[in-house]
N, C-alpha and C positions, 0 to 999 in steps of 0.2 A: 731634634728638639731646637727650638729656640735658645741662644745664648742668654736670655734674660731669665730663663726658666732654670739653665744649669747653674747659673750663678746663684738661685735661691736655693738649690740643693746644696750646693756648695758650704753657704751660710748655714744652711740648717746643721749640714753634718758637723760644722765647728762648734757649734752650740754646746753639747752635752759635754760631760766628762768622762772618759774612756779608761776603762781598768784591764788590766791583763797585760799576757805577751804581746809583741807586735803581732803574732800570726792571729791569736783571738781578738785582737782590735781592729784587723783587717778583715776577718771573716765577719764582725760586725759591720763594719762600714760597707762590706759588698752587700749584704742584706738589707741595710738602711738605703742604699744605690738603688738596689733592684726596686724596693718598697716605694721611692719617689718615683722613678721611671712609670712603674704601674698605676702609680696616683694618675697619671698622667695620659693613659690610653695604653703605653707600652709595655701590654702584657707578656710578650715573650721576649722580654729584654734580657740579656745575659751581661753582666759583668764580671771583670776579673782583674787581678792585681797583687802586687805585694805592698805590705806594708813592714818599715824598717824604722828606727830610731832616726829621729831627725841630728843633722850635725849640729853642733853649737849649743844644745841643751843638755842639760844635768841629765844622768839617766833615769827614763822612766817618765820625763817631763815633755816629750815631745815626739811624735810619730809623723813620719811623712808617707804618703802612699800615692800613686800613680793609678787612677782607674780605667781600665779601658770598657768602652759601653758599646756592645752590639745591639741597638735600639729593637730591630725589628718593625713590624707593621705596628702603626697607630691605629686603635681599635675604638669605635664607639658604642654604646650600649644600645644592642638592638631589641631586647626585652628579657623580662624575668617571669617565669612562670613558677608552679608549686606543685610538689606532688605528695600524696598519703596526709594531707591536711583533712582531717575528718572532724576535728572538733571547731575549727573556723574554715567553713566552706566558701565564705566571700572571701574569694581572690583579692578584691581591691581594697580591702581592709588588709590584708598581707603586704600587699604593693605598697600600700601606703607608708610602710615600717622603712622603706629605701628611699631617701632622699635624694635621687638622683632621676633625670629624667630619661626616658628612650631617646636615642636619637644624641645625646652629650657622648661628650668625652668619657670613656670609661674610667672609673677611679676605684683603686683596690680599698682605699680608705673609706670610701662611701658605702660600697658592699659591707664590708667588715660592720661598720657602725649601723648599716641596716639589717644585718644577723643579730647584732648585739639586740636593738629594738625589738626584734620580733621574738628572741629568747624571754626580753622583761615582759613583753606584752602577754606572752603566755603563763609566765608564772603569775600573772594577776588572774589567770583563769584557773590557777591549781596545778598547771603542769610544771612540776618542780624539775624534772628531769629533760626536759626538751631538749633537743638538739636540731640542727639545720645543716646540711651540708649542700654547698653548690656546685653544679658540675658545666662547665664553659662547652659551648658550640660555636665554632668559629666559621664565619662567613668571610673567608678572605677576599673574595672577589669586590664585595660592597663595605669591607672594613667592619664587619659589625660582629659580637659576641652576645651569644644569647646564654643567658643562666637558668639551668634548672635546679630548682632550690628542693632538695629531697629532705622531707620533716618528718623526724621521729617525735611525736607529742609525748609518747610515754603514759603513765598512768595519771587521772587526775586525783589529786590527794586533798583531803579533809583534815581540819584541824581536832586533834584529839585531846590535846592538852597544852595549855597556856602558863606559864608560871612565871615569877620574877624572882631571880636570887640576889643575893648582895643586900637587902633590907629587910626590915621587921616583918613578920608574918600579916600584921594589921595594916600595915602600908603598902605590902604586895597585893592584898585584898582589894585597897582602895584604887591602886594603879590599874588594877585588871579591869575592873567596873568601867574604866574610862577607857578602855583600851576599844579599838575599832573592830577588832576580830577577836571571835571567840569560838570556843569548840561547838563541832558541828558544821561550822562554816567552810565552804571551800577557800581553801588557804589561797591568800592574795598577800603577793609580795608588797605592793603598795601600798596595802592598808595597814600591813604589820610595820613598816617604815614610818607610815604618818603616826601611829601610835606610839612608835618610839620617840619620835621627837617631840611629841606632846607630854612625855613623862618628866616629871619635876625631878633633877638630879639629887642626890644625898649629898653631893659638895660640890663646888664649882670644878674642881680638878678632875671630875668623874666623867664617862663617857658610857653609853649604852651600846651593848654588842648582843647579837642572838646567834644561838645554835639551833638548827633544825635536826631533830632524829626521825628519820623516816621509817614506817613500817610499809613495805615493798607489798607485803602480801594483803594487808588488810587496807592498804591505801589512804592512810593515816599520815598526820605528820605532828609532833610533838614539839612545841616551842619553848624555848629557855632564855627567856631574854635575862641580862646581866650587867650589873654596873661596875665597871674595871676603872681604876686608878688610871689616871692619864699624865704622867709626870710632866710639869711643866705647863699643866692647864689650869 
């Protein structure tokens, strides 16, 4: 890996404050080192090292660590395919959730972001329990990695009930009338969040939160919106 990239990684590792024993901090640092190398295409990276208290610092205020990295080969993304995607058959739509082009340097972070985008997109269609697991296949001769994303869509949920707690009944009914999501509709995570943003807060120091109560057998979800006092708000 180029020295400039290594220097960037070192700077990133120094930014957060770490807590715990030297061994705990060392394990966390090794995980972060591996993740940063994997974000630059080195998927099979192996990092090892031991952390110890830095000399000259008060106890618990400084840790020193030498990390030895075996990079392994650098990979580019060969392609992404999808399996068991029944509700969304258009694979182009699914592929657009991953902001990384075929042929570019592989990035674990971008793949993770793509999986999260995929989860949020399915939640807009009512698939609250959606999960996706990528499996890599390596083409070492050409330095490519292909991902097969196994999709578990789960059941599509409909809204059975929507209520607002923490306000007077009359105010609750008024708020519900202005909601973008109503009983009988397919659950849509984005519409729920938009509705919550539009709710007038009882006081400036409160925030709106929500809880989902799923009925797996019926395929329904009851939504409870609640206003919570936020200290310092």
